Every structure is written in C-alpha cells, then in structure tokens.
mmCIF entry with sequence, helices, sheets and N, C-alpha, C, O atoms, coordinates in Angstrom:
data_MODEL
# 
_entry.id   MODEL 
# 
_entity.id                         1 
_entity.type                       polymer 
_entity.pdbx_number_of_molecules   1 
# 
_entity_poly.entity_id                      1 
_entity_poly.type                           'polypeptide(L)' 
_entity_poly.nstd_linkage                   no 
_entity_poly.nstd_monomer                   no 
_entity_poly.pdbx_seq_one_letter_code       MVEKYMALLWCLKIQVERAYSRAVSVPTFLKKLMNIIGMSEQWVAAQIK 
_entity_poly.pdbx_seq_one_letter_code_can   MVEKYMALLWCLKIQVERAYSRAVSVPTFLKKLMNIIGMSEQWVAAQIK 
_entity_poly.pdbx_strand_id                 A 
# 
loop_
_entity_poly_seq.entity_id 
_entity_poly_seq.num 
_entity_poly_seq.mon_id 
_entity_poly_seq.hetero 
1 1  MET n 
1 2  VAL n 
1 3  GLU n 
1 4  LYS n 
1 5  TYR n 
1 6  MET n 
1 7  ALA n 
1 8  LEU n 
1 9  LEU n 
1 10 TRP n 
1 11 CYS n 
1 12 LEU n 
1 13 LYS n 
1 14 ILE n 
1 15 GLN n 
1 16 VAL n 
1 17 GLU n 
1 18 ARG n 
1 19 ALA n 
1 20 TYR n 
1 21 SER n 
1 22 ARG n 
1 23 ALA n 
1 24 VAL n 
1 25 SER n 
1 26 VAL n 
1 27 PRO n 
1 28 THR n 
1 29 PHE n 
1 30 LEU n 
1 31 LYS n 
1 32 LYS n 
1 33 LEU n 
1 34 MET n 
1 35 ASN n 
1 36 ILE n 
1 37 ILE n 
1 38 GLY n 
1 39 MET n 
1 40 SER n 
1 41 GLU n 
1 42 GLN n 
1 43 TRP n 
1 44 VAL n 
1 45 ALA n 
1 46 ALA n 
1 47 GLN n 
1 48 ILE n 
1 49 LYS n 
# 
_struct_asym.id          A 
_struct_asym.entity_id   1 
# 
loop_
_struct_conf.conf_type_id 
_struct_conf.id 
_struct_conf.pdbx_PDB_helix_id 
_struct_conf.beg_label_comp_id 
_struct_conf.beg_label_asym_id 
_struct_conf.beg_label_seq_id 
_struct_conf.pdbx_beg_PDB_ins_code 
_struct_conf.end_label_comp_id 
_struct_conf.end_label_asym_id 
_struct_conf.end_label_seq_id 
_struct_conf.pdbx_end_PDB_ins_code 
_struct_conf.beg_auth_comp_id 
_struct_conf.beg_auth_asym_id 
_struct_conf.beg_auth_seq_id 
_struct_conf.end_auth_comp_id 
_struct_conf.end_auth_asym_id 
_struct_conf.end_auth_seq_id 
_struct_conf.pdbx_PDB_helix_class 
_struct_conf.details 
_struct_conf.pdbx_PDB_helix_length 
HELX_P HELX_P1 AA1 VAL A 2  ? ARG A 18 ? VAL A 2  ARG A 18 1 ? 17 
HELX_P HELX_P2 AA2 TYR A 20 ? SER A 25 ? TYR A 20 SER A 25 5 ? 6  
HELX_P HELX_P3 AA3 VAL A 26 ? ILE A 37 ? VAL A 26 ILE A 37 1 ? 12 
HELX_P HELX_P4 AA4 GLU A 41 ? ILE A 48 ? GLU A 41 ILE A 48 1 ? 8  
# 
_struct_conf_type.id          HELX_P 
_struct_conf_type.criteria    ? 
_struct_conf_type.reference   ? 
# 
loop_
_atom_site.group_PDB 
_atom_site.id 
_atom_site.type_symbol 
_atom_site.label_atom_id 
_atom_site.label_alt_id 
_atom_site.label_comp_id 
_atom_site.label_asym_id 
_atom_site.label_entity_id 
_atom_site.label_seq_id 
_atom_site.pdbx_PDB_ins_code 
_atom_site.Cartn_x 
_atom_site.Cartn_y 
_atom_site.Cartn_z 
_atom_site.occupancy 
_atom_site.B_iso_or_equiv 
_atom_site.pdbx_formal_charge 
_atom_site.auth_seq_id 
_atom_site.auth_comp_id 
_atom_site.auth_asym_id 
_atom_site.auth_atom_id 
_atom_site.pdbx_PDB_model_num 
ATOM 1   N N  . MET A 1 1  ? -114.997 127.482 -27.845 1.00 0.00 ? 1  MET A N  1 
ATOM 2   C CA . MET A 1 1  ? -115.735 126.269 -28.091 1.00 0.00 ? 1  MET A CA 1 
ATOM 3   C C  . MET A 1 1  ? -114.810 125.161 -28.588 1.00 0.00 ? 1  MET A C  1 
ATOM 4   O O  . MET A 1 1  ? -114.971 124.000 -28.214 1.00 0.00 ? 1  MET A O  1 
ATOM 5   N N  . VAL A 1 2  ? -113.860 125.514 -29.417 1.00 0.00 ? 2  VAL A N  1 
ATOM 6   C CA . VAL A 1 2  ? -112.912 124.523 -29.921 1.00 0.00 ? 2  VAL A CA 1 
ATOM 7   C C  . VAL A 1 2  ? -112.098 123.940 -28.774 1.00 0.00 ? 2  VAL A C  1 
ATOM 8   O O  . VAL A 1 2  ? -111.735 122.764 -28.806 1.00 0.00 ? 2  VAL A O  1 
ATOM 9   N N  . GLU A 1 3  ? -111.811 124.750 -27.767 1.00 0.00 ? 3  GLU A N  1 
ATOM 10  C CA . GLU A 1 3  ? -111.040 124.273 -26.625 1.00 0.00 ? 3  GLU A CA 1 
ATOM 11  C C  . GLU A 1 3  ? -111.755 123.137 -25.911 1.00 0.00 ? 3  GLU A C  1 
ATOM 12  O O  . GLU A 1 3  ? -111.122 122.187 -25.451 1.00 0.00 ? 3  GLU A O  1 
ATOM 13  N N  . LYS A 1 4  ? -113.081 123.236 -25.820 1.00 0.00 ? 4  LYS A N  1 
ATOM 14  C CA . LYS A 1 4  ? -113.854 122.172 -25.170 1.00 0.00 ? 4  LYS A CA 1 
ATOM 15  C C  . LYS A 1 4  ? -113.729 120.870 -25.944 1.00 0.00 ? 4  LYS A C  1 
ATOM 16  O O  . LYS A 1 4  ? -113.576 119.801 -25.352 1.00 0.00 ? 4  LYS A O  1 
ATOM 17  N N  . TYR A 1 5  ? -113.795 120.959 -27.275 1.00 0.00 ? 5  TYR A N  1 
ATOM 18  C CA . TYR A 1 5  ? -113.665 119.759 -28.085 1.00 0.00 ? 5  TYR A CA 1 
ATOM 19  C C  . TYR A 1 5  ? -112.251 119.206 -28.037 1.00 0.00 ? 5  TYR A C  1 
ATOM 20  O O  . TYR A 1 5  ? -112.052 117.992 -28.098 1.00 0.00 ? 5  TYR A O  1 
ATOM 21  N N  . MET A 1 6  ? -111.269 120.090 -27.928 1.00 0.00 ? 6  MET A N  1 
ATOM 22  C CA . MET A 1 6  ? -109.887 119.632 -27.792 1.00 0.00 ? 6  MET A CA 1 
ATOM 23  C C  . MET A 1 6  ? -109.731 118.855 -26.488 1.00 0.00 ? 6  MET A C  1 
ATOM 24  O O  . MET A 1 6  ? -109.043 117.834 -26.445 1.00 0.00 ? 6  MET A O  1 
ATOM 25  N N  . ALA A 1 7  ? -110.369 119.339 -25.428 1.00 0.00 ? 7  ALA A N  1 
ATOM 26  C CA . ALA A 1 7  ? -110.324 118.633 -24.150 1.00 0.00 ? 7  ALA A CA 1 
ATOM 27  C C  . ALA A 1 7  ? -110.978 117.261 -24.276 1.00 0.00 ? 7  ALA A C  1 
ATOM 28  O O  . ALA A 1 7  ? -110.489 116.283 -23.710 1.00 0.00 ? 7  ALA A O  1 
ATOM 29  N N  . LEU A 1 8  ? -112.079 117.188 -25.013 1.00 0.00 ? 8  LEU A N  1 
ATOM 30  C CA . LEU A 1 8  ? -112.730 115.892 -25.240 1.00 0.00 ? 8  LEU A CA 1 
ATOM 31  C C  . LEU A 1 8  ? -111.805 114.935 -25.982 1.00 0.00 ? 8  LEU A C  1 
ATOM 32  O O  . LEU A 1 8  ? -111.713 113.757 -25.635 1.00 0.00 ? 8  LEU A O  1 
ATOM 33  N N  . LEU A 1 9  ? -111.127 115.440 -26.996 1.00 0.00 ? 9  LEU A N  1 
ATOM 34  C CA . LEU A 1 9  ? -110.200 114.598 -27.753 1.00 0.00 ? 9  LEU A CA 1 
ATOM 35  C C  . LEU A 1 9  ? -109.048 114.128 -26.879 1.00 0.00 ? 9  LEU A C  1 
ATOM 36  O O  . LEU A 1 9  ? -108.611 112.982 -26.992 1.00 0.00 ? 9  LEU A O  1 
ATOM 37  N N  . TRP A 1 10 ? -108.555 114.999 -26.011 1.00 0.00 ? 10 TRP A N  1 
ATOM 38  C CA . TRP A 1 10 ? -107.456 114.637 -25.116 1.00 0.00 ? 10 TRP A CA 1 
ATOM 39  C C  . TRP A 1 10 ? -107.908 113.550 -24.150 1.00 0.00 ? 10 TRP A C  1 
ATOM 40  O O  . TRP A 1 10 ? -107.188 112.577 -23.921 1.00 0.00 ? 10 TRP A O  1 
ATOM 41  N N  . CYS A 1 11 ? -109.103 113.716 -23.584 1.00 0.00 ? 11 CYS A N  1 
ATOM 42  C CA . CYS A 1 11 ? -109.649 112.700 -22.680 1.00 0.00 ? 11 CYS A CA 1 
ATOM 43  C C  . CYS A 1 11 ? -109.876 111.393 -23.422 1.00 0.00 ? 11 CYS A C  1 
ATOM 44  O O  . CYS A 1 11 ? -109.639 110.313 -22.881 1.00 0.00 ? 11 CYS A O  1 
ATOM 45  N N  . LEU A 1 12 ? -110.329 111.493 -24.639 1.00 0.00 ? 12 LEU A N  1 
ATOM 46  C CA . LEU A 1 12 ? -110.558 110.307 -25.452 1.00 0.00 ? 12 LEU A CA 1 
ATOM 47  C C  . LEU A 1 12 ? -109.255 109.555 -25.691 1.00 0.00 ? 12 LEU A C  1 
ATOM 48  O O  . LEU A 1 12 ? -109.230 108.325 -25.644 1.00 0.00 ? 12 LEU A O  1 
ATOM 49  N N  . LYS A 1 13 ? -108.185 110.278 -25.945 1.00 0.00 ? 13 LYS A N  1 
ATOM 50  C CA . LYS A 1 13 ? -106.879 109.654 -26.169 1.00 0.00 ? 13 LYS A CA 1 
ATOM 51  C C  . LYS A 1 13 ? -106.451 108.879 -24.928 1.00 0.00 ? 13 LYS A C  1 
ATOM 52  O O  . LYS A 1 13 ? -105.935 107.767 -25.042 1.00 0.00 ? 13 LYS A O  1 
ATOM 53  N N  . ILE A 1 14 ? -106.658 109.445 -23.759 1.00 0.00 ? 14 ILE A N  1 
ATOM 54  C CA . ILE A 1 14 ? -106.301 108.770 -22.510 1.00 0.00 ? 14 ILE A CA 1 
ATOM 55  C C  . ILE A 1 14 ? -107.122 107.499 -22.348 1.00 0.00 ? 14 ILE A C  1 
ATOM 56  O O  . ILE A 1 14 ? -106.591 106.452 -21.978 1.00 0.00 ? 14 ILE A O  1 
ATOM 57  N N  . GLN A 1 15 ? -108.418 107.594 -22.624 1.00 0.00 ? 15 GLN A N  1 
ATOM 58  C CA . GLN A 1 15 ? -109.278 106.423 -22.496 1.00 0.00 ? 15 GLN A CA 1 
ATOM 59  C C  . GLN A 1 15 ? -108.838 105.306 -23.439 1.00 0.00 ? 15 GLN A C  1 
ATOM 60  O O  . GLN A 1 15 ? -108.836 104.136 -23.055 1.00 0.00 ? 15 GLN A O  1 
ATOM 61  N N  . VAL A 1 16 ? -108.472 105.654 -24.648 1.00 0.00 ? 16 VAL A N  1 
ATOM 62  C CA . VAL A 1 16 ? -108.035 104.647 -25.617 1.00 0.00 ? 16 VAL A CA 1 
ATOM 63  C C  . VAL A 1 16 ? -106.754 103.991 -25.135 1.00 0.00 ? 16 VAL A C  1 
ATOM 64  O O  . VAL A 1 16 ? -106.601 102.775 -25.247 1.00 0.00 ? 16 VAL A O  1 
ATOM 65  N N  . GLU A 1 17 ? -105.832 104.782 -24.599 1.00 0.00 ? 17 GLU A N  1 
ATOM 66  C CA . GLU A 1 17 ? -104.562 104.235 -24.136 1.00 0.00 ? 17 GLU A CA 1 
ATOM 67  C C  . GLU A 1 17 ? -104.747 103.354 -22.907 1.00 0.00 ? 17 GLU A C  1 
ATOM 68  O O  . GLU A 1 17 ? -104.040 102.358 -22.757 1.00 0.00 ? 17 GLU A O  1 
ATOM 69  N N  . ARG A 1 18 ? -105.675 103.695 -22.033 1.00 0.00 ? 18 ARG A N  1 
ATOM 70  C CA . ARG A 1 18 ? -105.856 102.954 -20.784 1.00 0.00 ? 18 ARG A CA 1 
ATOM 71  C C  . ARG A 1 18 ? -106.737 101.722 -20.931 1.00 0.00 ? 18 ARG A C  1 
ATOM 72  O O  . ARG A 1 18 ? -106.456 100.686 -20.329 1.00 0.00 ? 18 ARG A O  1 
ATOM 73  N N  . ALA A 1 19 ? -107.780 101.820 -21.710 1.00 0.00 ? 19 ALA A N  1 
ATOM 74  C CA . ALA A 1 19 ? -108.749 100.724 -21.788 1.00 0.00 ? 19 ALA A CA 1 
ATOM 75  C C  . ALA A 1 19 ? -109.034 100.377 -23.240 1.00 0.00 ? 19 ALA A C  1 
ATOM 76  O O  . ALA A 1 19 ? -109.882 100.998 -23.879 1.00 0.00 ? 19 ALA A O  1 
ATOM 77  N N  . TYR A 1 20 ? -108.340 99.408  -23.746 1.00 0.00 ? 20 TYR A N  1 
ATOM 78  C CA . TYR A 1 20 ? -108.516 99.045  -25.151 1.00 0.00 ? 20 TYR A CA 1 
ATOM 79  C C  . TYR A 1 20 ? -109.905 98.488  -25.423 1.00 0.00 ? 20 TYR A C  1 
ATOM 80  O O  . TYR A 1 20 ? -110.378 98.542  -26.558 1.00 0.00 ? 20 TYR A O  1 
ATOM 81  N N  . SER A 1 21 ? -110.558 97.959  -24.414 1.00 0.00 ? 21 SER A N  1 
ATOM 82  C CA . SER A 1 21 ? -111.903 97.427  -24.618 1.00 0.00 ? 21 SER A CA 1 
ATOM 83  C C  . SER A 1 21 ? -112.886 98.532  -24.987 1.00 0.00 ? 21 SER A C  1 
ATOM 84  O O  . SER A 1 21 ? -113.897 98.271  -25.640 1.00 0.00 ? 21 SER A O  1 
ATOM 85  N N  . ARG A 1 22 ? -112.601 99.741  -24.583 1.00 0.00 ? 22 ARG A N  1 
ATOM 86  C CA . ARG A 1 22 ? -113.467 100.865 -24.920 1.00 0.00 ? 22 ARG A CA 1 
ATOM 87  C C  . ARG A 1 22 ? -113.142 101.450 -26.289 1.00 0.00 ? 22 ARG A C  1 
ATOM 88  O O  . ARG A 1 22 ? -113.895 102.279 -26.802 1.00 0.00 ? 22 ARG A O  1 
ATOM 89  N N  . ALA A 1 23 ? -112.052 101.037 -26.873 1.00 0.00 ? 23 ALA A N  1 
ATOM 90  C CA . ALA A 1 23 ? -111.618 101.604 -28.150 1.00 0.00 ? 23 ALA A CA 1 
ATOM 91  C C  . ALA A 1 23 ? -112.599 101.316 -29.280 1.00 0.00 ? 23 ALA A C  1 
ATOM 92  O O  . ALA A 1 23 ? -112.576 101.995 -30.307 1.00 0.00 ? 23 ALA A O  1 
ATOM 93  N N  . VAL A 1 24 ? -113.450 100.327 -29.103 1.00 0.00 ? 24 VAL A N  1 
ATOM 94  C CA . VAL A 1 24 ? -114.427 99.986  -30.136 1.00 0.00 ? 24 VAL A CA 1 
ATOM 95  C C  . VAL A 1 24 ? -115.381 101.143 -30.378 1.00 0.00 ? 24 VAL A C  1 
ATOM 96  O O  . VAL A 1 24 ? -115.803 101.369 -31.512 1.00 0.00 ? 24 VAL A O  1 
ATOM 97  N N  . SER A 1 25 ? -115.726 101.879 -29.331 1.00 0.00 ? 25 SER A N  1 
ATOM 98  C CA . SER A 1 25 ? -116.671 102.984 -29.467 1.00 0.00 ? 25 SER A CA 1 
ATOM 99  C C  . SER A 1 25 ? -116.013 104.285 -29.923 1.00 0.00 ? 25 SER A C  1 
ATOM 100 O O  . SER A 1 25 ? -116.716 105.255 -30.206 1.00 0.00 ? 25 SER A O  1 
ATOM 101 N N  . VAL A 1 26 ? -114.713 104.327 -29.999 1.00 0.00 ? 26 VAL A N  1 
ATOM 102 C CA . VAL A 1 26 ? -114.005 105.549 -30.365 1.00 0.00 ? 26 VAL A CA 1 
ATOM 103 C C  . VAL A 1 26 ? -114.351 106.031 -31.772 1.00 0.00 ? 26 VAL A C  1 
ATOM 104 O O  . VAL A 1 26 ? -114.657 107.213 -31.935 1.00 0.00 ? 26 VAL A O  1 
ATOM 105 N N  . PRO A 1 27 ? -114.318 105.173 -32.802 1.00 0.00 ? 27 PRO A N  1 
ATOM 106 C CA . PRO A 1 27 ? -114.647 105.673 -34.147 1.00 0.00 ? 27 PRO A CA 1 
ATOM 107 C C  . PRO A 1 27 ? -116.048 106.272 -34.227 1.00 0.00 ? 27 PRO A C  1 
ATOM 108 O O  . PRO A 1 27 ? -116.243 107.287 -34.896 1.00 0.00 ? 27 PRO A O  1 
ATOM 109 N N  . THR A 1 28 ? -117.016 105.669 -33.564 1.00 0.00 ? 28 THR A N  1 
ATOM 110 C CA . THR A 1 28 ? -118.379 106.196 -33.575 1.00 0.00 ? 28 THR A CA 1 
ATOM 111 C C  . THR A 1 28 ? -118.420 107.571 -32.933 1.00 0.00 ? 28 THR A C  1 
ATOM 112 O O  . THR A 1 28 ? -119.049 108.486 -33.464 1.00 0.00 ? 28 THR A O  1 
ATOM 113 N N  . PHE A 1 29 ? -117.750 107.728 -31.788 1.00 0.00 ? 29 PHE A N  1 
ATOM 114 C CA . PHE A 1 29 ? -117.719 109.015 -31.100 1.00 0.00 ? 29 PHE A CA 1 
ATOM 115 C C  . PHE A 1 29 ? -117.066 110.074 -31.979 1.00 0.00 ? 29 PHE A C  1 
ATOM 116 O O  . PHE A 1 29 ? -117.573 111.190 -32.092 1.00 0.00 ? 29 PHE A O  1 
ATOM 117 N N  . LEU A 1 30 ? -115.941 109.725 -32.600 1.00 0.00 ? 30 LEU A N  1 
ATOM 118 C CA . LEU A 1 30 ? -115.233 110.694 -33.436 1.00 0.00 ? 30 LEU A CA 1 
ATOM 119 C C  . LEU A 1 30 ? -116.065 111.116 -34.637 1.00 0.00 ? 30 LEU A C  1 
ATOM 120 O O  . LEU A 1 30 ? -116.081 112.294 -34.996 1.00 0.00 ? 30 LEU A O  1 
ATOM 121 N N  . LYS A 1 31 ? -116.753 110.175 -35.257 1.00 0.00 ? 31 LYS A N  1 
ATOM 122 C CA . LYS A 1 31 ? -117.586 110.520 -36.414 1.00 0.00 ? 31 LYS A CA 1 
ATOM 123 C C  . LYS A 1 31 ? -118.702 111.476 -36.011 1.00 0.00 ? 31 LYS A C  1 
ATOM 124 O O  . LYS A 1 31 ? -118.992 112.434 -36.728 1.00 0.00 ? 31 LYS A O  1 
ATOM 125 N N  . LYS A 1 32 ? -119.328 111.217 -34.866 1.00 0.00 ? 32 LYS A N  1 
ATOM 126 C CA . LYS A 1 32 ? -120.391 112.106 -34.397 1.00 0.00 ? 32 LYS A CA 1 
ATOM 127 C C  . LYS A 1 32 ? -119.832 113.487 -34.072 1.00 0.00 ? 32 LYS A C  1 
ATOM 128 O O  . LYS A 1 32 ? -120.438 114.502 -34.414 1.00 0.00 ? 32 LYS A O  1 
ATOM 129 N N  . LEU A 1 33 ? -118.683 113.525 -33.415 1.00 0.00 ? 33 LEU A N  1 
ATOM 130 C CA . LEU A 1 33 ? -118.059 114.799 -33.066 1.00 0.00 ? 33 LEU A CA 1 
ATOM 131 C C  . LEU A 1 33 ? -117.675 115.578 -34.320 1.00 0.00 ? 33 LEU A C  1 
ATOM 132 O O  . LEU A 1 33 ? -117.882 116.789 -34.382 1.00 0.00 ? 33 LEU A O  1 
ATOM 133 N N  . MET A 1 34 ? -117.121 114.898 -35.312 1.00 0.00 ? 34 MET A N  1 
ATOM 134 C CA . MET A 1 34 ? -116.734 115.561 -36.558 1.00 0.00 ? 34 MET A CA 1 
ATOM 135 C C  . MET A 1 34 ? -117.957 116.122 -37.273 1.00 0.00 ? 34 MET A C  1 
ATOM 136 O O  . MET A 1 34 ? -117.901 117.220 -37.825 1.00 0.00 ? 34 MET A O  1 
ATOM 137 N N  . ASN A 1 35 ? -119.057 115.380 -37.269 1.00 0.00 ? 35 ASN A N  1 
ATOM 138 C CA . ASN A 1 35 ? -120.278 115.859 -37.917 1.00 0.00 ? 35 ASN A CA 1 
ATOM 139 C C  . ASN A 1 35 ? -120.847 117.077 -37.205 1.00 0.00 ? 35 ASN A C  1 
ATOM 140 O O  . ASN A 1 35 ? -121.341 117.999 -37.854 1.00 0.00 ? 35 ASN A O  1 
ATOM 141 N N  . ILE A 1 36 ? -120.783 117.091 -35.888 1.00 0.00 ? 36 ILE A N  1 
ATOM 142 C CA . ILE A 1 36 ? -121.345 118.198 -35.114 1.00 0.00 ? 36 ILE A CA 1 
ATOM 143 C C  . ILE A 1 36 ? -120.595 119.494 -35.381 1.00 0.00 ? 36 ILE A C  1 
ATOM 144 O O  . ILE A 1 36 ? -121.216 120.534 -35.598 1.00 0.00 ? 36 ILE A O  1 
ATOM 145 N N  . ILE A 1 37 ? -119.263 119.445 -35.369 1.00 0.00 ? 37 ILE A N  1 
ATOM 146 C CA . ILE A 1 37 ? -118.509 120.698 -35.492 1.00 0.00 ? 37 ILE A CA 1 
ATOM 147 C C  . ILE A 1 37 ? -117.788 120.850 -36.826 1.00 0.00 ? 37 ILE A C  1 
ATOM 148 O O  . ILE A 1 37 ? -117.055 121.819 -37.019 1.00 0.00 ? 37 ILE A O  1 
ATOM 149 N N  . GLY A 1 38 ? -117.981 119.914 -37.746 1.00 0.00 ? 38 GLY A N  1 
ATOM 150 C CA . GLY A 1 38 ? -117.439 120.051 -39.098 1.00 0.00 ? 38 GLY A CA 1 
ATOM 151 C C  . GLY A 1 38 ? -115.936 119.879 -39.208 1.00 0.00 ? 38 GLY A C  1 
ATOM 152 O O  . GLY A 1 38 ? -115.307 120.523 -40.047 1.00 0.00 ? 38 GLY A O  1 
ATOM 153 N N  . MET A 1 39 ? -115.347 119.031 -38.386 1.00 0.00 ? 39 MET A N  1 
ATOM 154 C CA . MET A 1 39 ? -113.909 118.777 -38.464 1.00 0.00 ? 39 MET A CA 1 
ATOM 155 C C  . MET A 1 39 ? -113.606 117.788 -39.580 1.00 0.00 ? 39 MET A C  1 
ATOM 156 O O  . MET A 1 39 ? -114.467 117.006 -39.984 1.00 0.00 ? 39 MET A O  1 
ATOM 157 N N  . SER A 1 40 ? -112.391 117.833 -40.064 1.00 0.00 ? 40 SER A N  1 
ATOM 158 C CA . SER A 1 40 ? -111.949 116.826 -41.027 1.00 0.00 ? 40 SER A CA 1 
ATOM 159 C C  . SER A 1 40 ? -111.326 115.660 -40.265 1.00 0.00 ? 40 SER A C  1 
ATOM 160 O O  . SER A 1 40 ? -110.848 115.827 -39.143 1.00 0.00 ? 40 SER A O  1 
ATOM 161 N N  . GLU A 1 41 ? -111.333 114.495 -40.873 1.00 0.00 ? 41 GLU A N  1 
ATOM 162 C CA . GLU A 1 41 ? -110.768 113.308 -40.236 1.00 0.00 ? 41 GLU A CA 1 
ATOM 163 C C  . GLU A 1 41 ? -109.267 113.466 -40.015 1.00 0.00 ? 41 GLU A C  1 
ATOM 164 O O  . GLU A 1 41 ? -108.736 112.991 -39.011 1.00 0.00 ? 41 GLU A O  1 
ATOM 165 N N  . GLN A 1 42 ? -108.583 114.128 -40.941 1.00 0.00 ? 42 GLN A N  1 
ATOM 166 C CA . GLN A 1 42 ? -107.143 114.340 -40.809 1.00 0.00 ? 42 GLN A CA 1 
ATOM 167 C C  . GLN A 1 42 ? -106.831 115.249 -39.622 1.00 0.00 ? 42 GLN A C  1 
ATOM 168 O O  . GLN A 1 42 ? -105.856 115.021 -38.906 1.00 0.00 ? 42 GLN A O  1 
ATOM 169 N N  . TRP A 1 43 ? -107.654 116.276 -39.411 1.00 0.00 ? 43 TRP A N  1 
ATOM 170 C CA . TRP A 1 43 ? -107.436 117.196 -38.298 1.00 0.00 ? 43 TRP A CA 1 
ATOM 171 C C  . TRP A 1 43 ? -107.590 116.462 -36.979 1.00 0.00 ? 43 TRP A C  1 
ATOM 172 O O  . TRP A 1 43 ? -106.774 116.625 -36.072 1.00 0.00 ? 43 TRP A O  1 
ATOM 173 N N  . VAL A 1 44 ? -108.638 115.651 -36.869 1.00 0.00 ? 44 VAL A N  1 
ATOM 174 C CA . VAL A 1 44 ? -108.880 114.896 -35.640 1.00 0.00 ? 44 VAL A CA 1 
ATOM 175 C C  . VAL A 1 44 ? -107.724 113.940 -35.375 1.00 0.00 ? 44 VAL A C  1 
ATOM 176 O O  . VAL A 1 44 ? -107.238 113.851 -34.248 1.00 0.00 ? 44 VAL A O  1 
ATOM 177 N N  . ALA A 1 45 ? -107.283 113.231 -36.398 1.00 0.00 ? 45 ALA A N  1 
ATOM 178 C CA . ALA A 1 45 ? -106.176 112.293 -36.238 1.00 0.00 ? 45 ALA A CA 1 
ATOM 179 C C  . ALA A 1 45 ? -104.913 113.012 -35.779 1.00 0.00 ? 45 ALA A C  1 
ATOM 180 O O  . ALA A 1 45 ? -104.179 112.494 -34.938 1.00 0.00 ? 45 ALA A O  1 
ATOM 181 N N  . ALA A 1 46 ? -104.656 114.183 -36.316 1.00 0.00 ? 46 ALA A N  1 
ATOM 182 C CA . ALA A 1 46 ? -103.475 114.956 -35.920 1.00 0.00 ? 46 ALA A CA 1 
ATOM 183 C C  . ALA A 1 46 ? -103.571 115.410 -34.473 1.00 0.00 ? 46 ALA A C  1 
ATOM 184 O O  . ALA A 1 46 ? -102.560 115.440 -33.772 1.00 0.00 ? 46 ALA A O  1 
ATOM 185 N N  . GLN A 1 47 ? -104.761 115.764 -34.011 1.00 0.00 ? 47 GLN A N  1 
ATOM 186 C CA . GLN A 1 47 ? -104.927 116.234 -32.645 1.00 0.00 ? 47 GLN A CA 1 
ATOM 187 C C  . GLN A 1 47 ? -104.784 115.103 -31.636 1.00 0.00 ? 47 GLN A C  1 
ATOM 188 O O  . GLN A 1 47 ? -104.298 115.322 -30.526 1.00 0.00 ? 47 GLN A O  1 
ATOM 189 N N  . ILE A 1 48 ? -105.199 113.901 -32.008 1.00 0.00 ? 48 ILE A N  1 
ATOM 190 C CA . ILE A 1 48 ? -105.101 112.766 -31.093 1.00 0.00 ? 48 ILE A CA 1 
ATOM 191 C C  . ILE A 1 48 ? -103.658 112.318 -30.935 1.00 0.00 ? 48 ILE A C  1 
ATOM 192 O O  . ILE A 1 48 ? -103.263 111.871 -29.859 1.00 0.00 ? 48 ILE A O  1 
ATOM 193 N N  . LYS A 1 49 ? -102.867 112.433 -31.996 1.00 0.00 ? 49 LYS A N  1 
ATOM 194 C CA . LYS A 1 49 ? -101.451 112.041 -31.929 1.00 0.00 ? 49 LYS A CA 1 
ATOM 195 C C  . LYS A 1 49 ? -100.716 113.049 -31.113 1.00 0.00 ? 49 LYS A C  1 
ATOM 196 O O  . LYS A 1 49 ? -99.506  112.924 -30.920 1.00 0.00 ? 49 LYS A O  1 
# 
C-alpha cells in the first residue's frame, strides 16, 4: 500500500516540476494524503526531494 502512495508522490513531483500553475493545489493534496495514511510532513518532504 505504501508503494502506491510513493508512486503518487513521484507523479506529484513531476507535475510540480512541469506545471507550476498546478503547484497551488499541491499542499492541499499532500495534507489530505498525510491525513489518510498518517504520514509526517517531514517524511513526505523527504520523499519528494
């Protein structure tokens, strides 16, 4: 299950790099994802980098 979320984060990173206009919705998506699976903000930030 974590692998699926990792894939989402990877796709999200690509979207942020390609289309900055979509970056506005990124924090909202990450907060919802973190709440659903109980991730910490530091963990998510480390995975996106």
